[in-house]
N, C-alpha and C positions, 0 to 999 in steps of 0.2 A: 743494281737498282730496279731494272724492268721487271727481275724476278720476284723482288720485295712488293713491287706496285702489284703484280698479277695474283700474288698470294694473297695480298690484303682484299683485292677485290673479289676473289673468290671466297674468301671468308665472310665478306659483307654480304654478298648474294646468299650464301649458307645461312648465315645469322638472321638475316631479313625472313627467310623463309620460315626458319624455325620459329620465329617471332609471329609470321603471320598464321603458322598452324597453331600456335599457343592461343593466339586471338580468336580462332574459329572453334576451340574447344571449350568447354566448360564443366565444372564437376556435376553441377545441378541445374537442369533445364525445366522449369515450370511454365507448361504450354497453354495457350488458350483460355486463361484465367480471366474472371471479372475482377480487375485489379482496382481496390481502393488504397491509393498511394499514402494516405495518412494526413493529408494536406486539407482534407475536407472536399476535395473537388470529387465531382460524379466520377462514377466508375467507368473504367474502359476497357476493351478486350485487348489484351495484351500478353507477351511472353517476359518470361524474368530469367536471367542467367545468372548464375552464382560461381564463382572462382575463388577458391580457398575460404575465407571468413567473408567475403565482400560481394555484393552486388555488381555484375558489371555491366548489365544493360536490363532495361525495362521497356517494352514496345516491341517493335518487330524484330525476330530474330534475325541474324546475320545469315546470308545465304551459305550453305555447305557446313553450318553449325552441327558438332558433335558433342555428345555430352557423356559422362559417366554414369549419370542417372537422369532420365527424364520422367517426369510426372505430368500427368495428363490432367489439367485442372478444369475442364470444359464444364461447364455448369456449376463451378464451384468459385467461391470468392477467396482471393489472394490478398492479404492485408499486411501490414507490418505487424510483427509481433508486439503483443500488448506489454504495457508497462504498468505495474502495481505500485502506485506510490506510499502505501501505507499497508505492511503486514506484519505479522508475527510469526516469523519461521525461523527465528533464530535457533531454536531448539531443534528443529527438522533439519537444519544445515550440520548440526553437530551429531546427527544421527546416520550411521551406515545404511539404515532400512528406509529413511526417508528423505535424504538430502536429494535424491532425484526429483523431488517436487512434482510427482506426475499429475497431481490434483491441479497444480497451475498450468502445466502444459496442456493438459487436456482443456483448459480454458483459453488457449491460445497465448498465455502469458510466456514472455521470454527474458523478464527482467523484473527483479522484485527489489523493493527498499526496504531495509529492516532497520532497528535500532527507532522503532516509532514509540509515541508516548512517553519521551524522555528515557528511554531505558536502554539507549545506545551505547556501544562500548566506547571507553576512552582509548583502549590500545587498538585502534583502528588497523595499524599495519599487521599485527597478529591476526585480526580477524579475517583479513583480505589473504592473508597467506594460508590460513586455514581453509578458505574456500578453494584457494589454487591448487592446494596440496590435496585435498580429499576430493575435490570435485563437487559440482553442483548441476543440477538439471537447468537451471537458468542462470542468467547473470545476476550479480547481486551487489548492490550499492548499500552505502551505510550512512546512517545519521547518528551524530555524537549526542550522547544524552545529557541534558539538565539534570535530570534526576539521579544519574549515575554519578555525575559530579557532586550533586549536594549531599548524597549518602556518603560519599568518599570522605568528605570534609565534616559534616554535621550527623551522620548517622540518621535515625529516624527523628531527630529533633524538630520540633516547631519553631526553634529559635531561628531569629534573624542572624544572618551571617556578620562577624566582625569585620572591619575593613581588611584584615589580614586573610580571614577565611574567604572573603569574597576573591580577594586575589589568588589565592588558592583554586578555587573553582575556575576562574578565567585561565588558568595556566593549564588545566585539565581540559578546558574546552579548545584551547589554542593547539593542545597536543593532538586532539582527534581530528581537528580541522588540517593541520600539518600532515597528518599520516592519510588523507585522502577522504575524509567525510565529505560528503555533499552539502552538508547543513547541521542545525541543530535542531533537536525534538523536545518538546515538552509535553507533560501530561498532568497540567494544572489543576484538573478534577481529582486526581488521586494523591493520597499521602504517600511520601513526605512533601512531593513537589506542591501541593495546595497550601503548603504553610509559606511558599516563597511570595515575595511582595513583587509587583509589576516592576519595580525599579530593579530588583535583583535579575529578573529575567532580561530587562534592556541590557544591563551591563553585561551579562554573559552573550547576548545576542549581538552585540556591537563586535565582539572577538569573532564569531561566525562571520558576520559582514565583512570584516577587514580580509578575511580570507576567500571573500566572493560566494560565499554559501548564502542559504536560505534559512528561513525560520518556519517549521513545520509544528503545529499545536494541536493536541487536544485540549480545546478551551476548557476554561475554568468552570463552566456551568453550561450544559446544554438545554436545561430546563429552568427550575427556580430553587434549585438546592442552596445556592449562596447569594452571588450577585445577579442571579438570572442570566438567560439566554443574551439579551440584547447587549446588558452591560459586559459580557464576556466577549462578545464579537467587538465591542468598542476597545475592550482592552487589547485584545490582540493586534487591532489595526494600530493602536498606539504604540505596541512594542515595535512592529514592523516601521512605523514611522519614524521614532526615536532612535531605533538601532540602525537604521539606514539599509533595511534589506527585505527582499521580496517576503511575503507572507502567505502562508498556505495553512488552511483549516482543514483539518482532519476529518474525515466522516461528518460532514456538516448534516445537520438534522434539527428537528424541533422535537424534543423529546419529553413525552409527558402531557397530561391533560391542562396543565396550567400554560402551556405554550403551543399548543394545536392552533394552527392557522396563522402563528407569527411568521413564517418563511418570508413573506412578502417584506416585513419590517427588516428582517436579516438581510435580504437581498438588496434593498433599498441603501443600507448601510454601507455594505460593500461597493454596490455601484458609486455613491458618492464619493469613497476613498479611491476607487479607479479613476474617476473622472477628474479628480484632483491631481492624479499624476501616480499614485501609489500601485504598486505591482502586488495585488491581492488574488488568491484563487483558493479553490477547495476541491475536496474529493467527495465522493459519495457511494455508499453501497446501496443496491436496491432491494431493500428489504424492510418490513414494518416492525421488526424485532431488532434491539441492539444485542451485543455479546457484552456479558459483564461477570460479576460474581455476586453472591448473597451480599458479602460484607461491602462491595464498592456500592450497590445499588442503595442499601439501607441504611448503613452506619454512618453517623455524623462523623466530618473528618477530625474533629478534635478527639474521638474516641481512639484513633488510631496513633496519635502521636506516641512516639518512643517506640513503636514497632509491636510486634505480635505478642511478646510478654506482657507489655503494658496494657494491651487491648484486653488479654483475658483477665487481667485484674479488674479492669473497669467493668467487665461483663459481669463478674462475679460480686461487685461492689453494691451492696444493697443501698447504700445512701445516694449513689447516683443513678440507680437503676430506673427510677420514675422518670426521671429527665431524659436517659437514654431511650427508653421505651417510646416515649411520646415524639421523640424525633424521628425514630424509627418508623413509627407510625403513619407520621406525616410524609416520610419518604416514600412508604409503601402506597400511599395515596397518590403520590405524583407519578408512581411507575404505574398506576391503574389497578392496584390491588393484588391480593396473593395468587389470584387465578392467571395474572398476567406473567408471572415468573415461572418460567419452566427450566427445572434442573437439568444441566446437561453433562453432570460430571458426579463420580462418587456414588454411595449408598442409595441415593434416592433419585438417580439418573431417570429421566423420563417422567418424572412427576412433576405436576405444579406445586408450588408452595401451599396452595390451600389444599390440595390432596395430603401433603405431608403432616398438615396441621389436623386435618380430620382423622388421619390414621394413627396418630400419636395420641389424640385426645387434649391438643393444647392450642392456644391462639396462636395465629401465623407468626407473631413477632415472637413468641417464646419459641417456636420452632425455628425461626431464623436464627435466634441466638444461639440455640444448641447445635445448629449447623456451623456457624461462624467459629464457635470455641472450638469445635472437632477439627477445624483446619479449612472450613469455607468450602464452596461449591460454586463452580460456574454455573451461569444462568444465560438463556435466552429471554430477553425482557421485551415484552410486546408493548410497545410505547410510542409507535409513530403512525401517522395517517398518510394514506396514499396521496392526498391532494397536495401535502407539503413535499413529499418525496418527488411529484411530477413537476412542482414548481421549482425546487432547486435544479434539477435535472435540465432544465430547458435554459439555464443559464450559460452564458458563454464563457463563464470563469470556473465551470464544473466540471471535473474529470471523473473518471471512474477509477474506485479504489476498493479493495476488498475487506481491509482489516480484518485480514484472514487470521483466525485463531481457533484453536480446538473446540469442539460442542455446538459450532454456529454453521449453518449451510453455506455461509458467505464465502467461506475457505474454497469450497471446493465449486461454487456455482456462480459467483458475482458475474463475470464478464457474459458468459452465456446467456444467464437470466435477464440481463440488462437488454441485450440484442433479441432475445426471444419475445420477453413479455413487454417490454417497455418500447421497441422498435418496431418489429415485425407485427406483433399482435395488436398493440395499442396505438403505435404511431406517435409517441410522446416525442421523440426526435427523429432524425433521420439516421439511416444507417451509416451514410458518409460521415455524419457529424459524431455517432457513437464510435466509430473507427478512429476518427481525428482525437475524440476526448478519452481515447485509452492507448495512444501512441504518440504522435507528434507532439500534442500539446503536454503531455506529461513529461516527455523528454525535456522539453523546454522548460518548464517548471522546475524540475530537478537540477538540470544543469548537465544532461548526459548527451554528450557530442555524438554525431554519425548515427543515431539510433531513432527509432520511431517514424521513418519515412522509407518508403520504397524508391531508391533512386540510385544512379550509378555512383559507385564509390562508398555507399553507406554499408554498413555491417548488415551481414545476410541473416536477420532475425525476420523469420517469415511464418506466417500462419496461412493455411489452406482450410477452408472450412465449407461445410455443405450448409447453407442457411435453410434448407429445407427441414433438415433432421437436427439443427442445433438447439439444445436445450439444456437446462441443469436439471440434474435427477437428486441433488441432496436435499435433503429435508431436515426439520428440527427433530425428528424421530430418528433419521439416518442421516446424520450431517456428513459422511465421507464417501456417499455414493457418486461416482465420476461423471462428469458431463460427457455429452455426447454431441456429435457433429463437427468435431476438429478432425480434420483427416491426416493432415501433415504438418509437422512443426519443424522449423529450422532453428537452430540456435548457434551463431556464429559460423554459419555455413554448414553445418553437420545436421544431418536428420535425427531428430529425437522422438518425435511421433510418427510412426511409419503406419498408413492404413488405418488409423484411429488408435492405434495402440502405442504407449511408449516402450520405447525399445532399451532403455537403461542407459544410454548414452548421456554423458556428464560432460556436456559442452559448454556450461556456462562459465563465466569469467567474474573475478572480483573486479568490480569498476573503482576509479577513484577520480576525484575531481581535481582537474590540473591545478597545480601550485599557481597562485597569483605572483606573478612578477612585479 
């Protein structure tokens, strides 16, 4: 008995020593940084230790600490990895050349949300499995798409669903939520989602609400195309209120000459809903141009009913051409004219629509119809004012989001541009607020647990940046130029940007919203 007791005591002492030694060693030790923890608090000089995929301390390092890798962050900012709530990187994730997402990592982004504008997958389990199988540079969270469900049931039709068809759509949304989607997204501006009634969207959003998700929407009108900006905001508030789930407005803006200066009215409507107890938020990118296509910018939605073949027939139909041209001309006016549309892809890449018209000797609308009939082309549409951008940015319910898509500099520059131009240079908001609006607050909106804050026990998604060098380099002419000033990025505790350069590490994971019990 005494021998067994002696053996047990000896084993316990040895085990305790091993445990103590383990507590005194970390995989990554970030020293002497100016730490913005993501809560909105002022920065503090502190160390940060990472073991495995978790943060184990933030503050004064334990005496005798050793580390597999030590990063000297003296004079640098240490912050939570940024979370981008609205991206279009679905195609990048399927590409072996692009799934590392270096353009996002060099903005400090460690988590992206995909499935935006109603285009999210129904088979979320398969989408998540592909990320974990093939790898990704950042963490990835999915939204299930209203448009995807509608097209599965109704195709490109403008018809309202029957009761049975609506049930089929509900089942598809339920499947996506059950398989880990964080919410439902809509793109009510775009065909065929634009044909959906408010009641249809409420019915499907209730399914997401039952699973604990949120509602993310490219609202029906950001300008004066159909119901108007303010009515579209009221619609999205109604959807969230009647479906009973948090509501998030994607890339909030006042788009076009008819609504410039209306940001105050939009803010007042949202603040009133929030004061009444509704959970309403929005994201924003810091650019005066939106990203779209010639067709989405200029075509009336009725012309797109039935899909691409139906559209081509209408474009060639002389009996409706006068009506079509008149509506397109008014839409061009809303966008600020032909000189405000910069083509970002295809044969006319780098030219304004006005230049294409002059070079081909036709009216800008005829030039646009030719481009759309040939397959369409992406555009940067210069249609916003800085005063509205500033006004939205100052609101406590607005976070940072890139709406990152090809051909627009926002995909490679959003987060550094906001910090450089709107925080450091112009002082529109504070640095601490900008970090919070890119990390903790976004994690809370989406429903992502244990990320977005630098604290012991949280996942080690960390960015170390040099605020003196931080800047976006992407432009409308060269939209894929990489940002500068992000020195180190950790994703799930692994170094993915080392000394300002992505190292090819695919440390991202597919995230899933926990099932509601």
